[in-house]
N, C-alpha and C positions, 0 to 999 in steps of 0.2 A: 347822687342816691337812687338805688331803684326800690325804691318803698313797696313793702309787702303788705298789702291791705287786711283790714281786719274782717275776719272772717265771720262777719253777722249772722251766717246761720247758724253757726255752733256755738251753745252756751257752755257746754262741757269744754274743759280744756284736757291737752294730752301732755302728759310728762313723758320723756323720753330717755335712757338710760345711754350714757356715750362709752366705749369701749373698743376694742381693736377694729369692731367694723364699723364705726363711725367717730374717728378722730380725726380727719383732717377736714381741711377746710371746705372742700367741696361737698363732703358727705353731710357733715353738719348742715351747711347750707342746704341741702335738698330737702332734712329733714324739717328744717325751719318753714321750708316752701309748702310741704305737705302738710305742715299744720301744729307742730309743736310749740307749745309755749313756755314750758320749763324743760331745761335740762338735768340731769340726776348725774353727778358723779359720785360713785360709788367706792368707798375709799377700802373697800375690802379687797382690791385688787390695784396695781398700779402704784406708779411712785407719786410723790407731790411734783415733781416735775413736770410728767405726764399730765398731771389733774390742772396743773398751773398750765399747760398749754394749751389744753381744752376750752380753759375760761377766757385765756386772752382772744383763743379763735373767736368764740362765741360773744364776746365784748366787740371784738371787730365787726362781726357780721351784724350785731344788732344795730351798729349804726346806717349799715347797706341796706338792713329791711325797714327804718324808722320805726319800730317799735321796741318796747322793755321785754327782755327775757330774761326768766326767771332762773336762779341758778339753786340747786339743792344737794347739800352734802350730806351724804348718808353715812354714818359712821358703824364702823364693822359690829361693835359691841362684843360681849364674850364669847367665846366658842366653847364647848364642851366637847371635848376630843378623846378619843381613847388611844392607845400608845402604839407601839409598832408590833409585828410579828416575826418570828425566826424564818415563815415561808412568806410569798407575797401574799399569799390568803386561804383561810381555811373554812372548811364548811361546816356549820352548827345544825344538828341535827334535832328536830322537834322531840321535849322531855330529855334532855340530855341536859348535865349539869356544867354551868361554865362560871366562872369566877373572876370577879371586878378586885384588882388590888389597886391599893394607894400607893405604895411603894414600888420599887423597882420591880418588872418582872417583863420577861420577854416572852411575847406573846404565842400561842399555839391553841390548839382544838380546846384547850381544857380553861384558859382562861386568859386576859389581858390586863395591862396596867389601865387605869382611870386615873388620872393624876391631878382630881379636883375634888379635896377636902370638904368643900361645901356640901357637894353631892352626898358624900356620906354622911354629912350630920344631917341633911334634910331627909334622907330616905328610912325608911322601916318596912320591917316583913311584910309581905303582901303586895306592896307597891310595886310598879312597873318602869321600867327603863326602854329608852326606843334608840334604835342605834341605825345609822345610815338612812335618815329621812323614815324611821318605822320600818323599814324593811326587815330589820331585825327587832325582836319584843322579847324582851326578859323581866322575868319576874322575879323577885326577891324571896328567898326562902331562909337565907342566914346573914346577920348582918351584926359587923363589929365597926370600932371607930379606923380599921385598915383594910377590912375586907369585907365584901359582898358576894355571898355564894347565890346562884339565880338557876331558876329552870329556864328553859329555851321554849318559848311560846310560839314565836314563830322564825322558823329556822332558815338558813339558806349560806350565800356565799358573805365573808366578812373579811374586810382587808384593813390594814393599819389606817388609823387618824381621821377614822370616819367618825362625823358627829354624833352627838348623845342628845336626848331630848329626855328630860324630866317632866313629863304632864302631871297637872295638878298639885303641883308643889311650888312656892315662892320661896325660891334660893337666896340665902342672905349674901348676895353679890350684887356690886355698882355694875349698872349697865355700861359705866365708862372706864375702859381698861388704860392700861399706860398708854397705848398705842392710839386710842382714842383720843385721849387729852391732849397729845400731840398731834393728831391730825385737825381735832378742834381749832386747836390754835392756830394752825397752818390754813384752815378755811375760813378761818375770820379775817386773817392777817391779807388774804388774796381778795377778799370781799363778796362772799354768797349772799344769798338772802335769807335762805330757808337751812337749816341743819335738822336732820332727821336722827334721831336717838333711837337705837335697836334695842330690844330685850327690855321695854320696860314693864317693871313689876308692881311699880308702888308709886304713888304721888311724891315722896321723898326722891327717887330719883331723877323728876323733875323738875324738883326745887335744885338739886345740886347744878343739873345740868344748865339751868336760867343762869345762876350765878356765875358759872362760867362764862357764859355767853356775852352777859352783860347788857342785852338789848342790841345788840349788833347784827342779830338776826332772828329770823321765828322760829321758834321751836317746835318740831313736829314730832309726836310721838309715834311711834311705830308699833301696834298691837299684835304682839305675835304669842303671848303667853296668855293663856285662857283665864289666869288668875286674874286679870286686868279688870275681867268682867264683875268680879264682887265688889269693886269701886269706881265703875266705867264712869258716873256722872262727874265726879272729881279728878279724875284722870284725863278726861276732856276738858274741864274747867283749867286746869293748870297747863293745859299746852295752848299753842297758838294753832296747830293744825293737827289732824290724824291720819294717819297710813293704815289703811285694814292690810296687814301683811300676812296673805293666806296661805307662805310655803311653811312657816313653823306652826301657824295656827292650826292648818290643816293636818299636820302630822301630829298634834299632841290631842285632838279633837276627832271623835268620828268623822269621816265626810259629810253624811248626812247632817251634821249640825250647823256646819261652816255658813251654808246660806243664810238661814236665819239668824245668826250670830252676826255676820256681818250687814243685815240688815238692822240689827239693834245699833250697831256701831254707826252707822250713816244716820239713823235717825237722831240718834244722842247729838252727834255731832252739829249736823244739820240745826237742832234744836237749839244748840248754844250759840250758832253763829260761827262755828269753828270750820274754816276748811276742811274736807275730806276726800282722799285719795283710795282709789280700791286698786289694789296688785297683786301681781304675781299670776304667772300662767294665764294671761289673759289672751294673749295671740301665739302660745307656746309652739302651737306646728309651724308657725312661720319661722321660726328658727332655722329650719331646713326646708320649707316647701313655700311658695310663693302667694299661696291662699289659706286662709285660716279653716276649720272645721266649722261646720255649721252649729256645734255646741258653743264653740269658743265666742262666736257672733252672738248668740245668744245668750252669753254668760255678760259681754262686756255693753248688751242692750240692758241687762237686766240692771247694772248697775246707775247706767243712766236713767233708767224710769224710777230708780230709787233716789235720784237728785242728786249724786254725788259731783264736787266739784271737779273733778279730775278722775283720769283713767290711766294707768301706767304701765307701760313697755320696760322691761329689764333684758334679759338675753336677746330679747328679738332685734333690737338695734344694737345694744353692746356687742354681740357675738354672733348675732345670726348672719346670713346669707343672702337677706331682704330686709333690710332696715328700711328704706324708703318705703317701701311698697307695705310694710308692717303700719306704719305711722298714716297712708293713704287709705288703706283699709279701717283702721279705727277711726278715722274722720270722716269717712263715709257712713258708717254705723252709729255714729253721733249723729250726723245729719239726717240720717233716714228715721232713727228713733225720736230725735228733737221734734222730727216734723209730724210723728203721728198725733192724731186728736186726743189718743188717751193721754199721750205725755203731759200736756199741761193738768190733767185732771189727776194724774197718780203724784204729781207735785204736791198738790194739796191735799193728800189723804191723812198725814200726819200734820196736825197743827204746831204752832211753835209752843213751846212751854217755857216755863221758869220768869224771872221778873222780867216785867217789860219796862224799859226805861223812858224817860223823856226822849232821848236819841232813838232808840227803837222805835218809837212812835211815829216821829217826824218820819222816819224810812219808811214804815208798814204805809201812811199816808201818800208819800210819794208814789209808792206801787201803786195805790187805789186811784190816784190821780190820772196816772199814767193809761191806766186803762182805761178809767172812764171817758177821757179828754181825747183818746186816741192819738196820744204823744209817742214820738219815734224812740225817745230816750230818757232815761234818767241819769242826769248828771250830778258826779258828787264831786266837791272840793274838799280835799283832805290833804293834813300835812302828815300823819302819821297810818292812815288807810283806815281806820276806824269807820268812816263814813261809809266808804264802797263796802266794807266787809258786813254793817249794819242794811245796805241795799240790796246784796247778793242774797244775806237772809232769808230775804221773802220770795226768793225766786219768780221774781214779776215776769210781765209778759212781752218786755221791751228790755236791750239793752242797756249797758251802764259804762256810762263813760268816766272814769276814775281821772282827775284832774291833781296833780300835787305838783309841788315844785320840788321834791324828792327823787331824784333816779330809784334811789336805794327802795322806797315803796313804791314808785310805778312798776319796779320789776318783782318785789314781792307780790303785787296784785296780781302778774300774770297767772297765779295759782287758782286765782277766786273766778267761780262761777258767774258767767255772764259779764265780767269785767273787763272791758278795755281800756287799760290804762295809759296816760301820756304824762311826759314829764315836762312840765312848763314853768314858765317866770310865775314868780308869787304877785299875790296880788295886795291892795290897800284897802279896797273897799268890796260890798257886796254886787254893786253896781257895774264895778271894773270884771268883777267874776261871772256877772249873767253875760254880759258882752263877750268874756273870753270863752265861757261854755259853748255860745252860741256859735263862734269862729271856729272853735277846734272840732264841734259836731260837723258844719259844712265842710272842713277841710278834711277831714277823714271819710265822708261820703256817708255819714250817718244821719245827717240834716240836710233840707233844700228849705227854699224859701218859703214860707207858708205853714211850716213844720211847727209842732210844739215840743217843748221839753220841760222835763221838771229839774228844777235846779236845787239843790239842798246843799247845807254846811252848815260848819259850826261857827259861830262868831262869839266873841273876838277869835279871828283866825290863828292858827297855831296850837291852840287847846285841844288835846286830847279828849275824844270822845263828849265834847260840847255839840254835837247835830243838835241846831236848833230854829234853824231857818229855813223856809221851803218858797220857793218863787216858781209860777208858773210864764213861762217864756216862750214867744212866738219868733221864728226866727225871719227876720226882712233882710232886704238888700243893703240896708243901712249897716248893719253889722260887717259888712265885705271890706275891712280895712287891714292893713299891715298893722301888727303887733309893735 
């Protein structure tokens, strides 16, 4: 086994999407070596067989590199699209009339089919529709159950099956299509750690998805609709993790509003101790170029300063010409940003809010002790991951070593800020756990003889959310024994 060391200079994790540019073993290994902690399988593209082959490759490489690797299955969600045209494309002029038909209609410069009755039901005169990521903007002037007459506000070339966004409206549709339900079942069968639910609009969407997942994976809510901001705290509460999906969010909102909304989502997720990812166009130019723009580097750094758990690459690694370079650049930005003296200060700008449980208090104390006694790590022993999640919520000054007897939990924790997870044998007593913590910290190069660790856990073991014990341990040569 050629073990890949923990990158202790980085707390923020990297999520990379696999695709045509990064599906063979050599490519995935290069991304791992460059610093990827979690791989995203995008179920909007590719077959089940292709996704399974990627997962099998990740599991094989996981053994080679000697560290848990998380896998995120990203469901496509409902896609609203216009119909077809009699020609390849048509040009719409500003001010002209363009009609959307619910029923069959061969598209031309006067109108096209929009086969989504839920859109017709939710819209009214004066509201707008965005086509092709907002390149075309239409305002409704007349409305019926089967036809919407619109005025072209922003014109241009339009072609068949382009996507439609409905800003400012919560549509009466489930985020789980028939395809999504099939994909979800398959993703759970092959064993992913996280499931990303697209097009989340309301808490009920998450409740439905959680029932289907049945505890087999963490539920990650992709926030793409501005309407979620009206009930953001509850949406985060009913999720296990959050993704700021700036693609559709940026289409439906004026671009100047996206940065402040991103910060608000990150703040709420952090305050509730839920991992949060910032995604979409982070290093977009690296799809075709070996270096990013300065603006992209600044964008990534801003997310890191805000204290996100992870930053994500999409087409950069899935279909780009420089997937390994994109991950390497992302890693360098993380290292440089986290080494800035202002980084630690900015992490503490937003205090933790909400109810603080006894378990939270233990985690907060561990973080403070680690700082005051110059410890090298906080070690959590957890069967479900909850203790490590609590420790990460505080964004402490030292790494978090997350020990767990579950390989699934170890992989799940690979998404969480500052946590370096290890799947290890179960223990029967607290003293045995402390000894194991010290040995693992030494083995992974986190601690050396004479160093101190803070160890927290829930006793009795195996009880979720029962973090209730804390110990300050010093590493000695006596701990150097084989398990």
